C-alpha positions as CSV (number, residue, x, y, z in Angstrom):
1,M,-144.5,-12.8,-37.6
2,I,-142.7,-10.7,-34.9
3,D,-138.9,-11.1,-34.5
4,W,-138.6,-11.2,-30.7
5,S,-134.8,-10.9,-31.0
6,Q,-135.4,-7.2,-31.9
7,K,-138.9,-6.1,-30.8
8,E,-138.7,-4.2,-27.5
9,L,-140.7,-5.4,-24.5
10,L,-140.9,-3.5,-21.2
11,I,-142.8,-5.5,-18.6
12,L,-144.2,-4.4,-15.2
13,A,-144.1,-7.7,-13.3
14,F,-146.4,-8.4,-10.4
15,D,-147.0,-12.1,-10.5
16,H,-145.5,-12.5,-7.0
17,R,-147.5,-14.7,-4.8
18,A,-145.9,-16.5,-1.8
19,S,-143.3,-13.7,-1.3
20,F,-146.0,-11.0,-1.7
21,L,-148.3,-12.6,0.9
22,E,-145.5,-13.1,3.4
23,K,-143.6,-9.8,3.0
24,M,-146.5,-7.4,2.3
25,F,-149.2,-9.0,4.4
26,G,-147.4,-11.3,6.9
27,I,-149.3,-14.4,5.6
28,K,-147.2,-17.5,5.8
29,G,-148.0,-21.2,5.9
30,R,-151.7,-20.7,5.4
31,Q,-154.3,-19.5,2.8
32,P,-155.5,-15.9,3.1
33,T,-158.9,-15.3,4.6
34,P,-161.6,-14.1,2.1
35,E,-161.1,-10.5,3.4
36,E,-157.3,-10.8,3.0
37,K,-157.7,-12.2,-0.5
38,K,-159.8,-9.2,-1.5
39,Q,-157.1,-6.9,-0.2
40,I,-154.3,-8.8,-2.1
41,E,-156.4,-8.6,-5.3
42,D,-157.0,-4.9,-4.7
43,Y,-153.2,-4.3,-4.3
44,K,-152.6,-6.1,-7.7
45,K,-155.4,-3.9,-9.2
46,M,-153.6,-0.8,-7.9
47,I,-150.4,-1.9,-9.7
48,F,-152.4,-2.5,-12.9
49,E,-153.9,1.0,-12.6
50,G,-150.4,2.4,-12.3
51,F,-149.5,0.5,-15.5
52,L,-152.5,1.9,-17.3
53,L,-151.8,5.4,-16.2
54,A,-148.2,5.1,-17.4
55,T,-149.3,3.9,-20.8
56,K,-151.7,7.0,-21.0
57,K,-148.7,9.2,-20.2
58,T,-145.3,8.4,-21.6
59,V,-145.0,4.6,-21.9
60,P,-145.6,3.4,-25.5
61,K,-148.4,0.9,-25.4
62,E,-147.0,-1.2,-28.2
63,I,-143.9,-2.1,-26.2
64,A,-145.5,-2.2,-22.7
65,G,-146.4,-5.5,-21.1
66,L,-147.5,-6.9,-17.8
67,L,-147.0,-10.1,-15.9
68,V,-149.6,-11.1,-13.4
69,D,-150.8,-14.3,-11.8
70,E,-154.2,-15.9,-12.1
71,E,-154.6,-16.6,-8.4
72,Y,-154.8,-12.9,-7.3
73,G,-154.9,-11.2,-10.6
74,A,-157.6,-13.0,-12.7
75,G,-159.6,-9.8,-13.0
76,V,-156.5,-7.9,-14.2
77,L,-155.8,-10.6,-16.8
78,R,-159.3,-10.4,-18.2
79,E,-159.2,-6.6,-18.4
80,A,-155.7,-6.7,-20.0
81,K,-157.1,-9.1,-22.7
82,K,-160.1,-6.8,-23.3
83,E,-157.9,-3.8,-23.6
84,G,-155.6,-5.5,-26.1
85,L,-152.5,-5.3,-23.9
86,M,-149.5,-7.6,-24.0
87,F,-149.5,-9.8,-20.9
88,A,-147.8,-12.9,-19.6
89,L,-149.4,-15.6,-17.5
90,P,-147.2,-17.6,-15.0
91,V,-147.8,-21.4,-14.8
92,E,-145.3,-22.3,-12.1
93,K,-146.2,-23.1,-8.5
94,S,-145.1,-20.2,-6.4
95,G,-142.6,-20.3,-3.6
96,Q,-140.9,-23.5,-4.5
97,D,-137.2,-24.3,-5.2
98,E,-138.2,-26.9,-7.8
99,F,-140.3,-26.0,-10.8
100,D,-143.7,-27.7,-11.0
101,F,-147.0,-26.7,-12.5
102,D,-149.4,-24.5,-10.5
103,Y,-152.4,-26.5,-11.7
104,G,-150.7,-29.9,-12.3
105,D,-151.8,-31.5,-15.6
106,D,-154.5,-28.9,-16.0
107,F,-152.0,-26.2,-16.9
108,A,-153.2,-26.1,-20.6
109,K,-156.8,-25.4,-19.6
110,H,-155.7,-22.3,-17.7
111,I,-153.6,-21.1,-20.6
112,E,-156.4,-21.5,-23.0
113,E,-158.9,-19.8,-20.7
114,F,-156.8,-16.6,-20.4
115,D,-155.1,-16.7,-23.8
116,P,-152.0,-14.7,-22.8
117,T,-149.5,-13.1,-25.2
118,F,-146.8,-15.1,-23.3
119,V,-146.8,-18.1,-21.1
120,K,-144.2,-17.6,-18.4
121,V,-142.3,-20.0,-16.1
122,L,-139.8,-19.2,-13.3
123,V,-137.2,-21.9,-12.9
124,R,-134.3,-22.1,-10.4
125,Y,-131.6,-24.0,-12.2
126,N,-127.9,-24.2,-11.5
127,S,-126.0,-26.5,-13.9
128,E,-123.7,-27.5,-11.0
129,G,-126.6,-28.0,-8.6
130,D,-128.8,-31.0,-7.8
131,A,-128.6,-33.2,-10.9
132,A,-131.7,-35.2,-10.1
133,M,-133.8,-32.1,-9.5
134,N,-132.5,-30.5,-12.7
135,K,-133.5,-33.6,-14.6
136,R,-137.0,-33.6,-13.2
137,Q,-137.4,-29.9,-14.0
138,L,-136.2,-30.4,-17.6
139,Q,-138.8,-33.2,-18.1
140,R,-141.6,-30.9,-16.9
141,L,-140.3,-28.0,-18.9
142,K,-140.1,-30.1,-22.1
143,K,-143.7,-31.1,-21.6
144,L,-144.7,-27.4,-21.4
145,G,-142.4,-26.4,-24.3
146,D,-143.8,-29.1,-26.6
147,Y,-147.4,-28.0,-25.8
148,L,-146.6,-24.3,-26.4
149,A,-144.8,-25.1,-29.7
150,K,-147.8,-27.2,-30.9
151,K,-150.2,-24.4,-30.0
152,K,-147.8,-21.8,-31.5
153,R,-147.7,-19.9,-28.2
154,L,-144.9,-17.6,-27.0
155,F,-142.7,-18.9,-24.2
156,L,-141.2,-16.5,-21.6
157,F,-138.6,-18.3,-19.6
158,E,-137.4,-16.8,-16.3
159,L,-134.1,-18.4,-15.3
160,I,-132.7,-17.8,-11.8
161,V,-129.4,-19.4,-11.1
162,P,-129.1,-19.7,-7.3
163,S,-125.8,-20.5,-5.7
164,T,-125.1,-23.9,-4.2
165,S,-123.8,-24.0,-0.7
166,A,-120.4,-25.3,-2.1
167,Q,-120.2,-22.4,-4.6
168,L,-120.9,-19.9,-1.9
169,A,-118.4,-21.5,0.6
170,K,-115.6,-21.2,-2.0
171,L,-116.3,-17.4,-2.1
172,G,-116.4,-17.0,1.7
173,G,-120.2,-16.8,1.7
174,S,-120.2,-13.6,-0.4
175,K,-123.3,-13.4,-2.6
176,E,-121.8,-10.3,-4.3
177,K,-118.7,-12.3,-5.4
178,Y,-121.0,-15.1,-6.6
179,D,-122.9,-12.7,-8.7
180,Q,-119.7,-11.2,-10.2
181,E,-117.4,-14.2,-10.5
182,L,-119.5,-17.3,-10.9
183,R,-123.1,-16.5,-11.9
184,P,-122.5,-15.2,-15.5
185,K,-120.8,-18.5,-16.6
186,L,-123.3,-20.6,-14.7
187,M,-126.1,-18.7,-16.6
188,I,-124.5,-19.7,-19.9
189,D,-124.1,-23.3,-18.9
190,S,-127.6,-23.5,-17.6
191,I,-129.1,-22.0,-20.8
192,K,-127.0,-24.5,-22.8
193,E,-128.4,-27.5,-20.8
194,I,-132.0,-26.3,-21.1
195,Q,-131.6,-25.8,-24.9
196,A,-129.9,-29.3,-25.2
197,A,-133.0,-30.7,-23.5
198,G,-135.1,-29.4,-26.5
199,I,-136.7,-26.5,-24.6
200,E,-136.9,-23.4,-26.8
201,P,-138.1,-20.2,-25.2
202,T,-139.2,-17.2,-27.3
203,I,-137.7,-14.8,-24.7
204,W,-135.3,-15.4,-21.8
205,K,-136.0,-13.4,-18.7
206,L,-132.6,-13.2,-16.9
207,E,-130.8,-11.7,-14.0
208,G,-128.7,-8.6,-14.7
209,V,-125.0,-8.8,-14.9
210,D,-122.4,-6.2,-14.1
211,K,-120.1,-6.4,-17.1
212,P,-121.1,-5.8,-20.8
213,E,-118.9,-8.7,-21.9
214,S,-120.9,-11.1,-19.6
215,A,-124.2,-9.9,-21.0
216,K,-122.9,-10.3,-24.6
217,A,-121.8,-13.9,-23.9
218,I,-125.2,-14.7,-22.3
219,V,-127.0,-13.4,-25.4
220,K,-124.7,-15.3,-27.7
221,Q,-125.6,-18.5,-26.0
222,A,-129.4,-17.7,-25.9
223,Q,-129.2,-17.0,-29.7
224,S,-126.8,-19.8,-30.6
225,G,-127.6,-22.0,-33.6
226,G,-129.4,-19.1,-35.3
227,R,-132.2,-18.9,-32.6
228,K,-134.2,-15.7,-33.1
229,V,-134.8,-15.1,-29.4
230,G,-134.7,-12.1,-27.1
231,V,-133.5,-11.5,-23.6
232,I,-135.0,-9.2,-21.0
233,T,-133.4,-8.2,-17.8
234,L,-135.3,-8.8,-14.5
235,G,-135.1,-6.5,-11.5
236,R,-134.7,-9.2,-8.7
237,G,-136.1,-6.6,-6.2
238,E,-132.8,-4.8,-6.3
239,S,-132.4,-1.0,-5.6
240,K,-133.5,1.4,-8.2
241,E,-129.8,2.3,-8.8
242,K,-128.7,-1.3,-9.3
243,V,-131.6,-2.0,-11.8
244,Q,-130.8,1.2,-13.7
245,E,-127.1,0.1,-13.9
246,W,-128.2,-3.3,-15.4
247,L,-130.6,-1.6,-17.9
248,K,-127.9,0.8,-19.1
249,I,-125.7,-2.2,-19.9
250,G,-128.5,-4.1,-21.6
251,A,-129.8,-1.2,-23.7
252,K,-126.4,-1.2,-25.6
253,I,-126.4,-4.9,-26.4
254,P,-128.3,-6.3,-29.5
255,G,-130.6,-9.1,-28.4
256,I,-131.4,-7.6,-25.1
257,I,-134.8,-6.2,-25.9
258,G,-136.0,-4.8,-22.6
259,F,-136.8,-5.5,-19.0
260,A,-139.3,-7.1,-16.5
261,V,-139.2,-5.1,-13.3
262,G,-141.6,-5.5,-10.4
263,R,-140.8,-4.9,-6.8
264,T,-138.4,-2.0,-7.5
265,I,-141.4,-0.3,-9.1
266,F,-144.4,-1.1,-6.9
267,W,-143.1,-2.1,-3.5
268,E,-142.5,1.2,-1.8
269,P,-145.7,2.8,-3.0
270,L,-147.7,-0.1,-1.8
271,V,-146.0,-0.2,1.6
272,D,-146.6,3.6,2.0
273,H,-150.3,2.9,1.2
274,K,-150.6,0.0,3.6
275,E,-149.1,2.2,6.4
276,G,-151.7,4.9,5.6
277,K,-149.2,7.4,4.3
278,T,-150.7,7.7,0.9
279,I,-154.2,7.6,-0.6
280,R,-155.0,5.2,-3.5
281,K,-154.7,7.9,-6.2
282,V,-151.2,8.9,-5.0
283,T,-150.1,5.2,-4.8
284,V,-151.2,4.6,-8.4
285,E,-149.4,7.7,-9.6
286,K,-146.2,6.7,-7.8
287,I,-146.3,3.2,-9.4
288,A,-146.9,4.8,-12.8
289,Q,-144.0,7.3,-12.3
290,N,-141.6,4.5,-11.3
291,Y,-142.5,2.5,-14.4
292,Q,-142.2,5.6,-16.6
293,E,-138.8,6.3,-15.2
294,F,-137.4,2.9,-16.1
295,T,-139.0,3.0,-19.5
296,E,-137.6,6.5,-20.2
297,L,-134.2,5.4,-19.1
298,W,-134.3,2.3,-21.4
299,L,-135.5,4.3,-24.4
300,N,-133.0,7.1,-23.9
301,E,-130.1,4.7,-23.5
302,R,-131.3,2.8,-26.6
303,K,-131.7,5.9,-28.6
304,G,-128.2,7.2,-27.5
305,N,-126.7,3.9,-28.5
306,K,-128.3,4.0,-32.0
307,E,-127.1,7.6,-32.5
308,K,-123.6,6.6,-31.6
309,K,-123.6,3.9,-34.2
310,K,-124.6,6.2,-37.0
């Protein structure tokens, strides 16, 4: 059995749906037309081709993973399965503040159909936020967690801790101050509440933090009570420099096993392609290159840290 508190996992994430449609294609408040849907699926395919190219070049296949949705990436999911790749399937409804299942009570049917390495949820949860909403979310998450435990499936839990208006007001509306001063402790408290509700992820997919001591405290909570779980850092669509900073911190901390980065890798190449600046082959190569760069940074930082310890 794999110990996910130690095994590395470097994910190229492209399960974006509502935000992808709106910001890349200008589609909001409606379903895409059949022609638009084909284009969206093709853009997801390009990201996948970039992933495959990177694994043929420098990214070790045994630690590479992808995260893609069924709605626009079903073909990619099936191909990933056929190729024996590690992949995660999201089950949350996209573009909502409150977690709910994408396919309602049929979520299990979709999991069994695609048979992913990991089942992923994205949950916006602030321990000082809307108590009634938090309670509803925990009930749904417990249902999913129990199902995954029964089926012995791996659970990838993406936790986003959004600020409340009261928290932001206290900091003069500064999101940067919220990230630095409040979010790390709120992440710990939120993880604690989720664990207390009997929800046990295999891997936590968490926002990066700016201080190593904050990252260590978060891992400590995730692994409390002898839990053998890993933490991966998500990119949050931040600049390349910011994500690199977070990865450099994470690579030095036991328990942080990798990353899940998406928009920072694929957004610019896809925009350039959409604007007619690059042909498909170049777009795929740029996506591969960006993923390779983050992977190489992670592995080099990890290696340097191990050598320092010797």
